[in-house]
N, C-alpha and C positions, 0 to 999 in steps of 0.2 A: 581556363578551363585547361583540363587535363589532355585533351587532344591536342592541343597547341603546345606542348612542352615537346623540347626537343628531343629527349630521350624516348618519351613515348613513339614520336613520328620513325624515329629510326627503328625502333623493335619491331613495332606494329604499324607500317608503313599503307598495308593493303584496308587495317580497319581503321587509320586517319582518314584514308581517302573516301570507307563508306560511308563512315561517320557523317564527316564534313559534307557529304552531299544526303544525308536526310537529317534535314531538321528535326523531325519530331522525335528520333531517337536520339539525337543528339541534345535537344533541351530535355528530354526526361532524365538522360543521365546526368546531367548538369543539375538539374531539380534534386534525383536521388543523391547526389555526391554532397550538396549545399543543405539539403535535408539532414540535421544532425541526429534526428530519433530515427528515421528509416535507415540512414547509415548504418548507426550502430547496431539497428536490428540486424541488419544482413551481415554484419561482423561477429556478432553472437551467436546466430543461427549458422554461421559457417565452422567459429569456436567451439560450440557448445552441442549442437545437434548435428554439424556435420551435413550442413545443408549447404549445396552450392551457392556462393553467390548469384549467380547467372538466377537459379531457382528460383531464391527469394527475392529478385527485383521483379521476375515475371510476376509472381504472386502478389506482390505489392500493387504493381500498374497493372494490373492484369485487364479492368475495366477500362483504363486509355489503351492501352495494346490491342483489346480485341476490338473497340471503337473505330482506331486507327488503319488496322488490318482488315476489317469488315470481316471478321471470322475469328475461326478459335485456333488459329496458329500463325505465326512468325512467318510469310511464305520465303522470304529474300533470306538465302543460306548466307549470304554476306553481313548480314545485319546479326545472325544468330551468332556466327563468329566475332563479330567486331564486339558485340556484347562481352563473349568472353574472354575477348583479347584486353579489353576494359578494365574488366575486375581483375582479371589476373596481374596487369599493369599495377593498380591498385593496390593489390594484396601482396606483391612480390617487391615492387618497388616504394612505395610509400609504409605497408604496415611490416615488412622484412620478413616477410614468411616464405620459405625457402622450399618446402616438401609440399608436391600437389599430389592429388590421387583423382581420377576420373570416375564420376558416379551417374548413374542413371538418373534423367531426369523427365522426361515424358510429359513437358509441359510445352503448349504453345507450341508445337512443333521443333521443341528442344529434346534431341533424347539422350545426351551427353554433356557434364560440365564438371568441373574442376573445382574442389575444395583446395582449403589452402591450408597448413598447420605449420605451429613454428619449429618442429624437430623432424 
């Protein structure tokens, strides 16, 4: 899994710690990353529609997240930041994206997220 990669741990120490301590989100991210259809949808949403990967992720897994959180928001700010770090690592290190831009999200307690472009 991504969070066990040495480079992720060095770049995102806090995110690694938070995700390691939260089995629900760790498993959900693992599920998302290994699900080719959903992961490709996240990448295409970022590339074509300029929708931040975190936003697409919370839309795809909205029901699971709401059930786990017992409400309409991800309460833990650390988790929200760790989700962003996870997708930042994937898009920058695995997909070679270099340019980032912050966009408004306003879903499940996430106010802003990042989209990643090739140029």
